[in-house]
C-alpha angles and dihedrals in degrees: 000000000000123000107274117249138148093276097055102028096104094046092051091048089050093049093046092046092050092049093047094048093045089050091048093049094046092048093049092046092050091050094044091238120157114205112222090190097044097145096046091048093051091052090047088054090052092047093051092044088058093045095047093047091047092050093048089049089060088073086086089066094041099052094116091063125078115270100239096056089045091052091048092049091048091050092047089051091054090047091049092052090046093051090049091048093051092046091052092044089050090056092052097043130001111261126208120275093255094036093116092053092047092049093047090052091045091055098038095059097053091041094052092046092046093046093050093049092044097049093044088054090046094052092045088055090050091049091049091050091048091051090051092048091047090051091050092048090049092051091052093056 
């Protein structure tokens, strides 16, 4: 995964959405589950792909803070949006009794995977930049 910026935001959302939906469809197919709310769930996947990507992209503005508090704040932001989403959905149409738990789990897994991939790419970029700077400093001596 590339570092998220304005130029590649949409492409990263599309890739994330495609991977999440394919994973959802494969899991449902393997379990023999038929989704009665297929359309609504696909749009929820798109919505949360956008939200998760946008929240991870905020790391650019939070670089001066330690990584762990930033990750926790990002995760809590995703959870806050999820809780709000489920509360609004519950007002529109009654959700199942464990709908909140299911939605939190459904959002946590993609967030954790996305955060791991994003931060690995981020630290690789930093290591690459440090190697380039070290090489330049060595050439100047």
